[in-house]
C-alpha positions, 0 to 999 in steps of 0.5 A: 552667786548661783551659777547654771549651765548655759543650755548644752554648751557646758558653760556655767554662767551666773543665774542673774544677768545684768541688762544694760542697753538702756542704762548706759551710754548717753543716758548715764554718766560713765562714773555711774555706769562704772559703779553699776558694772563694778558692783555686778562684777563684785557680786559675781555676775558673769552674764551681760545682756548688751542688746543686739543693737550696734551703736556707739553707746553700746560700743562704749559700754563694751569697752567699759565692761572690758576695762573693768574685767581687766582691772579685776585681774 
């Protein structure tokens, strides 16, 4: 995975971001969402666009991403 600096912050993030506002929650079963996020993590994607919305669907997505990150440790 190629990484780039995020503005002037000094943070290096993946050049590819994983957007998942529409693709998770009630529209996609957790197993499928888990497979998508796991693959993104396996490919080295470290930047996730979760939208600025605050819904229960996005909350469950945040929990899913956190659980998968913890599993990778």
